[in-house]
N, C-alpha and C positions, 0 to 999 in steps of 0.2 A: 851284466848289461845295465847301463845307467837308465834311470827313469826318463821317459820321453818328455821334453819340456812342453809340447803342445797339448798334452792331455789325452791322447788316445791310447787305449790299453789293449794289448793282445793282438795288434794287427800284424806284428812281425812274425807271429807263429804261422801265418798263412803265406809267407814269402819264402822263396827258395834261398839257400845260402849264397848263391851267386847273384841274386836279384838286388837291385838298388831301388829304394823307394824314392820317387821323384815328386809326387803330389799326394797329399792326404788331406781331405776336407770333409767336414760334416755337411749335411744338407743345410740349406739356409734356414735361419730362424723363422722366416715367414711361414714355413710349413706348420708351425705351431699356432699361427694366427686364428684359424677357425675355432679350435677348442678353447683358446684363451678368450676370444670374443663371446663364445657361448657361455662360459662360466661367468664372465662379467655381466652379460645380459640376464642370466639366471639369478645372479646375486641381486641385481637391481629389482627384478621381478619378485624375488623372495621378500625383500624388504617392503616393497609396495603392497604386495598381497597381505603381508603380515599386519599392515596398518588398517586394511579395509575388511579383513575377515573377522567375523564375530568371535568373541572369546569362547563361545559354546561349541565351536568346531575344532577341537584339538586334533582330530584325525586328519583334517585337511592340511593343517600346519605340519603335521608329521610327514604326510605324503610329500609335500613341497620340500621339506628339509631333506628327506631321503633322496628325492630327485636331484637336489643340489649336490649332495654328497656324492652321488653316482657320477654326475658331470665333472665334479672336481677330481674324483678318482680316475676318470677317463683322461683328464688333462695331465695328471701325474704320470699315467701310463704312457701317453704320447711323448711326454718330456723324456722319460727313461728310454723309449725307443729312439728318439732323436739323438740322445747322447751316445747310443751304441751303434748308430748307423754311420758308416764311413765310406766315401768313394776314394779309392786309392789307385794311383797310376804308378807303375814301376817301369823300369827300362825294358820290360818284357811283356807285361800284362796290364789289363784293367780289372779292378776288383770292386765289388760292392758288398760290404759286410753289413748285415742287419740281424735283428732278432735279439730278444732278451732271454727267453726261455729256450727257444729253438734257434740256434745260431745258423744263419744262412750266409753263404759266400758265393756270389755269382762272379764268374771270371770269364774273360775273353783274352786270348793272346793278341798282342799288337799285330802280329803278322797276318791274322785272320780278318782284320778290319779292312773292309773294302770301301766304305763310304762313311762320312761323319758330317753331321750338321748340328747347328744349335739355333735356338730361338729364345726370344725374350718377350713375353707378353708386356703390355703397358705397365701393369703393376710390378712385374719383374724388373723392368727398366727403372722404375721409381725406387724400388727397394734393393735392387742389386742382385737379382737371381735370374736364372733361366734354366733351360733344359738342353741336354745334349742327346742326340739320337745317333746310335752307332749301328751300322749295317755290316754284316759279314756274309761270307759265301754260303753258310749253312742256313737252312730253313728255320730251325728251332734255336732261338737265341736266348740264353739265360740273362744276357745283359744287353738290352736294346735301348730303352728310353729311361734316362736318369733325370728326374725332375728336381726342381728346387736346389740347383747347384749355385753356390756363391761365385761371383766373378766369372761368368761363363765365357766372356771374351778372352780373358787371359788363359782360362782352362783350355779352351778350344785351340788357341795358338800353341800352348805348351804341348798338348797332345799331338797336334800336327807336326810340331818340330820333332817329337819322338818318332812319329811315323815316317816322315820324309827327310829327316836330317836337319841340321842347323840352317836357319834362314840366312842365305848368302845374298849380299847386295848384288843387284844386276845393273851394271852401269848403263846399258841401253835403256832400261826402263826408267831409271832415275833421270836420265837426260830428257826423256819425253816429258816427265812431270815437271821439270825445271823450266820448260819453255812457257 
């Protein structure tokens, strides 16, 4: 099997031989915003405090540096998590694969989807992400709210097309809009 050109690894192992992958996207990069901003703020604070702390307080400098290293390590961990997290839509199921050490795959068959909506907060509209909420007949859902999805408008329409069939033009409706 050839290497996949868009960069996701191992997603096909979760698909049935008769299944066709329709959509595969990572969460939006904005999900990494808070840890990136925290590391940037910590770096600025570290340099500012290094200038004002007396040289006779090496322990305080060490504590600040260890804190910065921990925040940077947390950012690297979040980046690795982001790289491994994929939302996949096949012609039969919705899947959310996540986890680095413990791999988790949440799945919902398309035939079980009873309702679906999406929303885009103001920042999401600016940056191009949103969330999709999927409802099913069951009470306990492994896959319900998927946040930070890129291009939620197109994703929503593509999933609706899988659920309800191809979008066919309706002449009566088009005539009303033409008036």
